[in-house]
N, CA and C of each residue as an Amber inpcrd file, in Angstrom:
protein
   531
  24.9190000 -13.4170000  16.7570000  24.4000000 -12.1340000  16.2940000
  24.9600000 -11.0280000  17.1900000  25.4940000 -10.0190000  16.5720000
  26.0370000  -8.8890000  17.3200000  24.9180000  -7.9700000  17.7780000
  25.1960000  -7.2090000  18.8290000  24.2570000  -6.1950000  19.3060000
  24.7330000  -4.8260000  18.8430000  23.7740000  -4.0410000  18.3700000
  24.0710000  -2.7060000  17.8740000  23.1550000  -1.6960000  18.5380000
  23.6840000  -0.5320000  18.7580000  22.9150000   0.6040000  19.2510000
  22.7350000   1.5680000  18.0840000  21.4870000   1.8700000  17.7500000
  21.1790000   2.8640000  16.7210000  20.8710000   4.1580000  17.4600000
  21.6250000   5.2140000  17.1400000  21.4130000   6.4790000  17.8450000
  21.7950000   7.6560000  16.9640000  21.3550000   8.8340000  17.3980000
  21.7260000  10.0680000  16.7160000  23.2240000  10.2930000  16.8910000
  23.8890000  10.6360000  15.8240000  25.3260000  10.8980000  15.8760000
  25.6030000  12.1390000  16.7170000  26.7310000  12.1170000  17.3630000
  27.2260000  13.2700000  18.1070000  28.4610000  13.7910000  17.3760000
  28.9480000  14.9720000  17.7280000  30.1830000  15.4520000  17.0960000
  31.3450000  14.4670000  17.2350000  31.3750000  13.7030000  18.3100000
  32.4410000  12.7200000  18.4970000  32.3690000  11.5580000  17.5010000
  31.2150000  11.3350000  16.8870000  31.0340000  10.2410000  15.9260000
  31.3860000  10.6290000  14.4950000  31.5610000  11.9060000  14.2270000
  31.6390000  12.3570000  12.8400000  32.8210000  11.7850000  12.0710000
  33.9820000  11.6870000  12.6690000  35.1330000  11.1490000  11.9380000
  34.9140000   9.6880000  11.5510000  34.3880000   8.8890000  12.4580000
  34.1830000   7.4770000  12.1380000  33.0020000   7.2920000  11.1820000
  31.9710000   8.1310000  11.2970000  30.8610000   8.0750000  10.3410000
  31.3610000   8.4620000   8.9450000  32.1760000   9.4980000   8.8730000
  32.7510000   9.9330000   7.5960000  33.5860000   8.8100000   6.9820000
  34.3340000   8.0880000   7.8100000  35.1530000   6.9830000   7.3080000
  34.2790000   5.8930000   6.6840000  33.1650000   5.5620000   7.3320000
  32.2350000   4.5710000   6.7650000  31.7590000   5.0560000   5.3910000
  31.3790000   6.3190000   5.3060000  30.8530000   6.8680000   4.0610000
  31.9130000   6.9090000   2.9610000  33.0900000   7.4050000   3.2830000
  34.1490000   7.4900000   2.2700000  34.5900000   6.1020000   1.8170000
  34.6980000   5.1700000   2.7510000  35.0250000   3.7970000   2.3590000
  33.9920000   3.2690000   1.3740000  32.7270000   3.5910000   1.6080000
  31.6540000   3.1180000   0.7320000  31.7570000   3.7350000  -0.6540000
  31.9790000   5.0400000  -0.7490000  32.0240000   5.6560000  -2.0870000
  33.2500000   5.1960000  -2.8710000  34.3220000   4.8700000  -2.1860000
  35.4920000   4.3490000  -2.8950000  35.3260000   2.8740000  -3.2450000
  34.9300000   2.0340000  -2.2850000  34.8740000   0.5880000  -2.4810000
  33.6320000   0.1660000  -3.2690000  32.4390000   0.5760000  -2.8130000
  31.2030000   0.0760000  -3.4130000  30.7730000   0.8640000  -4.6470000
  30.9410000   2.1700000  -4.6160000  30.5280000   2.9850000  -5.7600000
  31.5910000   2.9980000  -6.8460000  32.8430000   2.8970000  -6.4270000
  33.9300000   2.9540000  -7.3990000  34.1840000   4.3420000  -7.9530000
  33.5470000   5.3470000  -7.3870000  33.7200000   6.7160000  -7.8970000
  34.7560000   7.4820000  -7.1050000  34.9460000   7.0970000  -5.8430000
  35.7370000   7.9310000  -4.9590000  34.9330000   9.1680000  -4.5950000
  35.5890000  10.0690000  -3.9000000  34.9320000  11.3000000  -3.4600000
  34.7560000  12.2380000  -4.6520000  33.5130000  12.6460000  -4.9000000
  33.1760000  13.6090000  -5.9550000  32.4840000  14.7800000  -5.2650000
  33.1260000  15.9460000  -5.1940000  32.5710000  17.0610000  -4.4060000
  31.1070000  17.3890000  -4.6940000  30.6840000  17.4060000  -5.9440000
  29.2890000  17.7970000  -6.2260000  28.2920000  16.7510000  -5.7440000
  28.7300000  15.5250000  -5.5360000  27.8460000  14.4670000  -5.0560000
  28.0120000  14.2050000  -3.5680000  29.1940000  14.4390000  -3.0340000
  29.5260000  13.9740000  -1.6850000  29.9580000  15.0730000  -0.7240000
  29.6870000  16.3170000  -1.0230000  30.1390000  17.4170000  -0.1470000
  29.5990000  17.2730000   1.2690000  28.4120000  16.7300000   1.4130000
  27.8350000  16.5420000   2.7470000  28.6890000  15.6130000   3.6100000
  29.3960000  14.6830000   2.9970000  30.2410000  13.7590000   3.7570000
  31.3660000  14.5150000   4.4610000  31.8920000  15.5270000   3.8300000
  32.9770000  16.3060000   4.4280000  32.4510000  17.1700000   5.5670000
  31.2750000  17.7620000   5.3800000  30.6880000  18.6320000   6.4110000
  29.4330000  17.9910000   6.9940000  29.6030000  16.8820000   7.6850000
  28.4590000  16.1710000   8.2720000  27.7210000  17.0220000   9.2890000
  28.4510000  17.7810000  10.0920000  27.7910000  18.6240000  11.0980000
  26.9260000  19.6780000  10.4180000  27.4460000  20.3270000   9.4040000
  26.6930000  21.3530000   8.6950000  25.5290000  20.7930000   7.9000000
  25.6730000  19.5720000   7.4140000  24.6200000  18.9680000   6.5980000
  23.5190000  18.3210000   7.4330000  23.8910000  17.7060000   8.5740000
  22.9170000  16.8810000   9.2740000  22.7220000  17.1900000  10.7560000
  23.7240000  17.7120000  11.4270000  23.5570000  17.9700000  12.8610000
  22.9880000  19.3490000  13.1410000  23.4380000  20.3560000  12.3940000
  23.0120000  21.7330000  12.6690000  21.6010000  22.0560000  12.1670000
  21.2450000  21.7010000  10.9370000  19.9250000  22.1190000  10.4390000
  18.7690000  21.4230000  11.1640000  17.7350000  22.1820000  11.4280000
  16.5120000  21.6010000  11.9800000  15.9350000  20.6230000  10.9530000
  15.3100000  19.5800000  11.4380000  14.6390000  18.5740000  10.6110000
  15.5940000  17.7110000   9.7970000  16.8960000  17.7720000  10.1000000
  17.8790000  16.8760000   9.4900000  18.4410000  16.0040000  10.6020000
  18.9540000  14.8320000  10.2410000  19.5880000  13.9850000  11.2500000
  20.6170000  13.0750000  10.6070000  21.5500000  12.6520000  11.4200000
  22.5290000  11.6340000  11.0600000  22.4930000  10.5870000  12.1610000
  22.2740000   9.3390000  11.7650000  22.2510000   8.2320000  12.7170000
  23.4880000   7.3650000  12.5170000  23.9130000   6.7370000  13.5990000
  24.9970000   5.7600000  13.5250000  24.5220000   4.4670000  14.1680000
  25.0460000   3.3700000  13.6380000  24.8530000   2.0540000  14.2380000
  26.1920000   1.6800000  14.8460000  26.2140000   1.5220000  16.1620000
  27.4560000   1.2490000  16.8840000  27.4430000  -0.1900000  17.3800000
  28.4880000  -0.9310000  17.0340000  28.6600000  -2.2980000  17.5290000
  28.9550000  -2.1920000  19.0180000  28.0520000  -2.7030000  19.8410000
  28.1780000  -2.5260000  21.2870000  29.3690000  -3.2710000  21.8850000
  29.8580000  -4.2950000  21.2100000  30.9910000  -5.0440000  21.7590000
  32.3310000  -4.3590000  21.4860000  32.3940000  -3.5670000  20.4270000
  33.6660000  -2.9360000  20.0530000  33.6330000  -1.4110000  20.0770000
  32.4320000  -0.8330000  20.0440000  32.3060000   0.6180000  19.9590000
  32.5130000   1.1580000  18.5600000  32.6640000   0.2910000  17.5730000
  32.9040000   0.6860000  16.1820000  31.6040000   1.1630000  15.5330000
  31.6890000   2.2660000  14.7930000  30.5490000   2.7060000  13.9770000
  30.4890000   1.7730000  12.7740000  29.4480000   0.9630000  12.7380000
  29.2940000  -0.0580000  11.7080000  28.4170000   0.3960000  10.5540000
  27.6140000   1.4420000  10.7700000  26.7120000   1.9060000   9.7300000
  26.2690000   3.3260000   9.9750000  25.7760000   3.9450000   8.9040000
  25.2990000   5.3240000   8.9620000  23.9840000   5.4420000   8.2010000
  23.2400000   6.4760000   8.5050000  22.0240000   6.8140000   7.7590000
  21.7090000   8.2730000   8.0560000  21.3180000   9.0030000   7.0230000
  21.0350000  10.4230000   7.1870000  19.7070000  10.7640000   6.5260000
  19.1540000  11.8900000   6.9540000  17.9110000  12.4060000   6.3940000
  18.0240000  13.9150000   6.3460000  17.6060000  14.4780000   5.2280000
  17.5240000  15.9310000   5.1490000  16.2250000  16.3300000   4.4590000
  15.9520000  17.6210000   4.4550000  14.6840000  18.1410000   3.9300000
  14.8300000  18.6700000   2.5040000  15.8270000  18.1660000   1.7930000
  16.0290000  18.5990000   0.4150000  15.4970000  17.5440000  -0.5410000
  14.6550000  17.9710000  -1.4420000  14.1860000  17.0690000  -2.4780000
  15.2360000  16.9520000  -3.5640000  15.0000000  16.0850000  -4.5380000
  15.9590000  15.9190000  -5.6300000  16.0270000  17.1830000  -6.4860000
  17.2130000  17.5410000  -6.8720000  17.4230000  18.7610000  -7.6710000
  17.2510000  18.4640000  -9.1570000  16.7570000  19.4830000  -9.8720000
  16.7210000  19.4300000 -11.3340000  17.5340000  20.6020000 -11.8530000
  18.4830000  20.3720000 -12.7530000  19.0760000  19.0780000 -13.0620000
  19.9660000  18.6150000 -11.9230000  20.3990000  17.4350000 -11.8740000
  20.4720000  16.4150000 -12.9260000  19.2500000  15.5010000 -12.9920000
  18.3670000  15.5620000 -11.9930000  17.2000000  14.6780000 -11.9800000
  16.1060000  15.2360000 -12.8830000  15.1990000  14.3750000 -13.3230000
  14.0870000  14.8550000 -14.1620000  13.2770000  15.9450000 -13.4480000
  12.8310000  16.9370000 -14.1970000  12.0710000  18.0630000 -13.6420000
  10.8320000  17.5830000 -12.8840000  10.0910000  16.6420000 -13.4730000
   8.8580000  16.1780000 -12.8270000   9.1420000  15.5570000 -11.4590000
  10.3180000  14.9350000 -11.2960000  10.6840000  14.3200000 -10.0250000
  10.9490000  15.3970000  -8.9730000  11.6680000  16.4360000  -9.3640000
  11.9340000  17.5470000  -8.4390000  10.6320000  18.2300000  -8.0290000
   9.6830000  18.3200000  -8.9450000   8.3890000  18.9460000  -8.6270000
   7.5490000  18.0410000  -7.7170000   7.6430000  16.7520000  -7.9040000
   6.8810000  15.8000000  -7.0870000   7.4050000  15.7330000  -5.6510000
   8.7190000  15.9490000  -5.4760000   9.3530000  15.8550000  -4.1620000
  10.0490000  17.1730000  -3.8200000   9.2810000  18.2190000  -3.5150000
   9.8840000  19.5340000  -3.2660000  10.6490000  19.6000000  -1.9390000
  11.6850000  20.3980000  -1.9390000  12.4340000  20.6340000  -0.7000000
  11.5020000  21.2200000   0.3490000  11.7550000  20.8610000   1.5920000
  10.9350000  21.3270000   2.7060000   9.8160000  20.3690000   3.0540000
   9.2150000  19.7530000   2.0360000   8.1240000  18.8000000   2.2560000
   8.5790000  17.3560000   2.0990000   9.8030000  17.1760000   1.6350000
  10.3160000  15.8480000   1.3370000  11.4380000  15.4930000   2.2990000
  11.3220000  14.3290000   2.9170000  12.4130000  13.7710000   3.7170000
  13.2250000  12.8990000   2.7720000  14.4520000  13.3050000   2.5060000
  15.3010000  12.5120000   1.6150000  16.2550000  11.6610000   2.4530000
  16.2060000  10.3550000   2.2120000  17.1120000   9.4340000   2.8980000
  18.4400000   9.4410000   2.1570000  19.5170000   9.5060000   2.9310000
  20.8560000   9.5810000   2.3530000  21.8250000   8.7460000   3.1800000
  22.8960000   8.3690000   2.5520000  24.0640000   7.7800000   3.2220000
  23.7180000   6.5830000   4.1160000  22.8090000   5.7270000   3.6330000
  22.4840000   4.4950000   4.3520000  23.5500000   3.4760000   3.9400000
  24.6030000   3.3990000   4.7540000  25.7640000   2.5700000   4.4450000
  26.1010000   1.6920000   5.6510000  26.4490000   0.4540000   5.3760000
  26.8720000  -0.4810000   6.4190000  28.2040000  -1.0910000   5.9890000
  29.1580000  -1.1040000   6.9130000  30.4610000  -1.7130000   6.6190000
  30.2560000  -3.1800000   6.2280000  31.0280000  -3.6780000   5.2600000
  30.8270000  -5.0500000   4.7680000  30.8390000  -6.1190000   5.8590000
  31.7010000  -6.0020000   6.8500000  31.7770000  -7.0310000   7.8890000
  30.6360000  -6.9440000   8.9040000  29.7210000  -5.9870000   8.7120000
  28.5530000  -5.8540000   9.5940000  27.2370000  -6.0300000   8.8270000
  27.3330000  -6.3680000   7.5560000  26.1250000  -6.5570000   6.7460000
  25.4470000  -7.8720000   7.0970000  24.2010000  -7.9830000   6.6620000
  23.3640000  -9.1690000   6.8870000  23.0020000  -9.3300000   8.3620000
  22.9440000  -8.1880000   9.0660000  22.5660000  -8.1710000  10.4840000
  21.2620000  -7.3810000  10.6880000  20.6560000  -6.9110000   9.5820000
  19.4440000  -6.1160000   9.6800000  19.7050000  -4.6480000  10.0130000
  20.9600000  -4.2170000   9.9410000  21.2850000  -2.8360000  10.3200000
  20.6620000  -1.8040000   9.3960000  20.7590000  -2.0090000   8.0920000
  20.2020000  -1.0220000   7.1600000  18.7040000  -0.8570000   7.4050000
  18.0030000  -1.9590000   7.5940000  16.5550000  -1.8990000   7.8440000
  16.2640000  -1.1440000   9.1420000  17.0420000  -1.4120000  10.1840000
  16.8580000  -0.7130000  11.4610000  17.1670000   0.7790000  11.3230000
  18.2090000   1.1020000  10.5870000  18.5610000   2.5120000  10.3790000
  17.4500000   3.2390000   9.6200000  16.9270000   2.6130000   8.5760000
  15.8490000   3.2410000   7.7920000  14.6080000   3.4100000   8.6560000
  14.2670000   2.4120000   9.4380000  13.1000000   2.5250000  10.3300000
  13.2730000   3.7100000  11.2790000  14.4770000   3.8830000  11.8200000
  14.7410000   5.0040000  12.7260000  14.6470000   6.3430000  11.9910000
  15.0870000   6.3900000  10.7360000  14.9330000   7.6290000   9.9580000
  13.4620000   7.9380000   9.7160000  12.6720000   6.9220000   9.4070000
  11.2390000   7.1320000   9.1810000  10.5480000   7.6000000  10.4580000
  10.9520000   7.0410000  11.5900000  10.4050000   7.5090000  12.8680000
  10.7690000   8.9700000  13.1030000  12.0000000   9.3420000  12.7830000
  12.4460000  10.7310000  12.9220000  11.5820000  11.6440000  12.0510000
  11.3710000  11.2590000  10.7910000  10.5700000  12.0800000   9.8710000
   9.1550000  12.2640000  10.3930000   8.5710000  11.1960000  10.9240000
   7.2020000  11.2780000  11.4560000   7.1550000  12.1790000  12.6880000
   8.1520000  12.0660000  13.5450000   8.1910000  12.8630000  14.7710000
   8.4230000  14.3370000  14.4700000   9.3160000  14.6180000  13.5260000
   9.6250000  16.0060000  13.1640000   8.4170000  16.7030000  12.5520000
   7.6470000  15.9710000  11.7800000   6.4620000  16.5430000  11.1370000
   6.8150000  17.4190000   9.9550000   5.8010000  17.7470000   9.1910000
   5.9850000  18.6260000   8.0460000   6.4370000  17.9320000   6.7800000
   6.7610000  16.6550000   6.8740000   7.1660000  15.9150000   5.6810000
   5.9420000  15.2680000   5.0550000   5.8070000  15.4640000   3.7540000
   4.6940000  14.8920000   3.0000000   5.0670000  13.5420000   2.4080000
   6.3730000  13.3610000   2.1180000   6.8170000  12.1180000   1.5050000
   8.2750000  11.8380000   1.8710000   8.6730000  10.5800000   1.6200000
  10.0490000  10.1420000   1.8600000  10.5890000   9.6570000   0.5210000
  11.7170000  10.2050000   0.1360000  12.3160000   9.9540000  -1.1720000
  13.7700000   9.5150000  -1.0050000  14.2540000   8.7430000  -1.9560000
  15.6800000   8.4440000  -2.0430000  15.9920000   8.0020000  -3.4610000
  17.2570000   8.0170000  -3.7860000  17.7000000   7.4430000  -5.0550000
  18.8970000   6.5430000  -4.7680000  19.1060000   5.5880000  -5.6650000
  20.2350000   4.6830000  -5.4980000  20.8430000   4.3560000  -6.8430000
  22.0850000   3.9870000  -6.7990000  22.8110000   3.5310000  -7.9780000
  22.6470000   2.0160000  -8.0380000  21.9790000   1.4900000  -9.0480000
  21.7340000   0.0520000  -9.1020000  23.0110000  -0.7730000  -9.3080000
  24.1220000  -0.1330000  -9.6190000  25.3820000  -0.8650000  -9.7680000
  25.9960000  -1.2550000  -8.4310000  25.5310000  -0.6300000  -7.3390000
  26.0590000  -0.9440000  -6.0170000  25.4590000  -2.2800000  -5.5640000
  26.2870000  -3.2570000  -5.2460000  25.7730000  -4.5760000  -4.8820000
  24.7590000  -4.5170000  -3.7370000  23.5800000  -5.0960000  -3.9820000
  22.5430000  -5.2040000  -2.9630000  21.6610000  -3.9950000  -2.7800000
  22.0780000  -2.8240000  -3.2770000  21.3300000  -1.5920000  -3.0030000
  19.9370000  -1.6030000  -3.6390000  19.8600000  -1.9180000  -4.9050000
  18.5600000  -1.8710000  -5.5800000  17.5900000  -2.8740000  -4.9690000
  18.0480000  -4.0850000  -4.6990000  17.1670000  -5.1030000  -4.1100000
  16.6740000  -4.6620000  -2.7320000  17.5660000  -4.0790000  -1.9340000
  17.1610000  -3.6050000  -0.6080000  16.0690000  -2.5530000  -0.7340000
  16.2750000  -1.5480000  -1.5820000  15.3080000  -0.4650000  -1.6930000
  14.0030000  -0.9230000  -2.3350000  14.0670000  -1.8740000  -3.2650000
  12.8280000  -2.4160000  -3.8460000  12.0000000  -3.1300000  -2.7820000
  12.6560000  -3.7470000  -1.8030000  11.9450000  -4.4200000  -0.7190000
  11.4290000  -3.4310000   0.3180000  11.9420000  -2.2000000   0.2830000
  11.6060000  -1.1950000   1.2970000  10.6150000  -0.1550000   0.7870000
  10.7220000   0.1920000  -0.4890000   9.8980000   1.2610000  -1.0410000
   9.3490000   0.9060000  -2.4100000   8.8700000   1.9340000  -3.0980000
   8.2520000   1.7760000  -4.4170000   9.0610000   2.5800000  -5.4320000
   9.4020000   1.9680000  -6.5470000  10.1190000   2.6750000  -7.6090000
   9.1900000   3.7240000  -8.2090000   9.6800000   4.9620000  -8.2970000
   8.9090000   6.0170000  -8.9500000   9.5430000   6.4230000 -10.2730000
  10.8260000   6.0840000 -10.4550000  11.4940000   6.3680000 -11.7250000
  12.7510000   5.5150000 -11.8130000  12.8040000   4.7030000 -12.8290000
  14.0160000   3.9380000 -13.1220000  14.5990000   4.5650000 -14.3800000
  15.6390000   5.3630000 -14.1990000  16.1940000   6.1160000 -15.3270000
  16.7210000   5.2140000 -16.4310000  17.0120000   3.9620000 -16.1140000
  17.4760000   3.0420000 -17.1530000  16.3900000   2.7810000 -18.1830000
  15.1320000   3.0310000 -17.8110000  14.0030000   2.8170000 -18.7090000
  13.6130000   4.0830000 -19.4610000  14.2440000   5.2110000 -19.1060000
  13.9470000   6.4900000 -19.7450000  14.7020000   6.6080000 -21.0700000
  14.1810000   7.3940000 -22.0120000  14.9370000   7.6250000 -23.2440000
  16.3230000   8.2030000 -22.9140000  17.3450000   7.5610000 -23.4130000
  18.7040000   8.0170000 -23.1500000  19.2820000   7.4980000 -21.8470000
  18.4650000   6.9120000 -20.9820000  18.9530000   6.3000000 -19.7540000
  19.2810000   7.2300000 -18.6110000  19.1500000   8.5630000 -18.8290000
  19.4370000   9.5050000 -17.7470000  20.7730000   9.2200000 -17.1050000
  20.8000000   9.2480000 -15.7710000  22.0190000   8.9480000 -15.0190000
  22.1060000   7.4650000 -14.6620000  21.0640000   6.6920000 -15.0230000
  21.0290000   5.2840000 -14.6680000  20.6360000   5.0420000 -13.2260000
  20.1010000   6.0620000 -12.5770000  19.7240000   6.0180000 -11.1680000
  18.2890000   5.5080000 -11.0320000  18.0100000   4.8510000  -9.9020000
  16.6470000   4.4190000  -9.6000000  16.1510000   5.2480000  -8.4170000
  14.9700000   5.8510000  -8.5690000  14.3740000   6.7320000  -7.5560000
  13.2220000   5.9970000  -6.8830000  13.1280000   6.1610000  -5.5540000
  12.1400000   5.4520000  -4.7550000  11.3610000   6.4060000  -3.8600000
  10.1490000   5.9930000  -3.5500000   9.3770000   6.5980000  -2.4610000
   9.1850000   5.5070000  -1.4160000   9.3980000   5.8780000  -0.1600000
   9.2690000   4.9330000   0.9460000   8.0620000   5.3780000   1.7690000
   7.1900000   4.4430000   2.1560000   6.0320000   4.8400000   2.9840000
   6.4800000   5.4740000   4.3020000   5.7730000   6.4950000   4.7100000
   6.0590000   7.1550000   6.0000000   5.8020000   6.1560000   7.1300000
   6.5090000   6.3520000   8.2370000   6.3350000   5.4630000   9.3960000
   4.9440000   5.6270000   9.9790000
């Protein structure tokens, strides 16, 4: 079992964190970089390091120094559109901690990293205060993502069950730490 350090990203980590994220959107999502969905990946400092109550975490393999995983949190709730209006109203910006970019490189998976990263994000949300709920959405086509989030949180909307199927996204609420 490898040893990993979970910590807040520094400016020196941004290029390697961005690489983990971009590799994920190309390999696992199959979409590649889409500006309206992934703009935060390009400006990680502006999205997660500079704003108060936002954070970017990295999981660093202590034997190699490689960034093996990422996880981010911001205070933006889901937007309408493209998400259902009732969902945006249930999880308003400012009161909602949205989990984002929980990605682990394939050769570092099955080590408990995603769970550790999420736990650290929940601790951050509790420490920062002012968050009423924790929200995230996932693409169920990404291998392992839906099962992981179902084991971590509660489904609040599965768009595949909605008339017309929406975006096919599954939305979750995760209990606060």
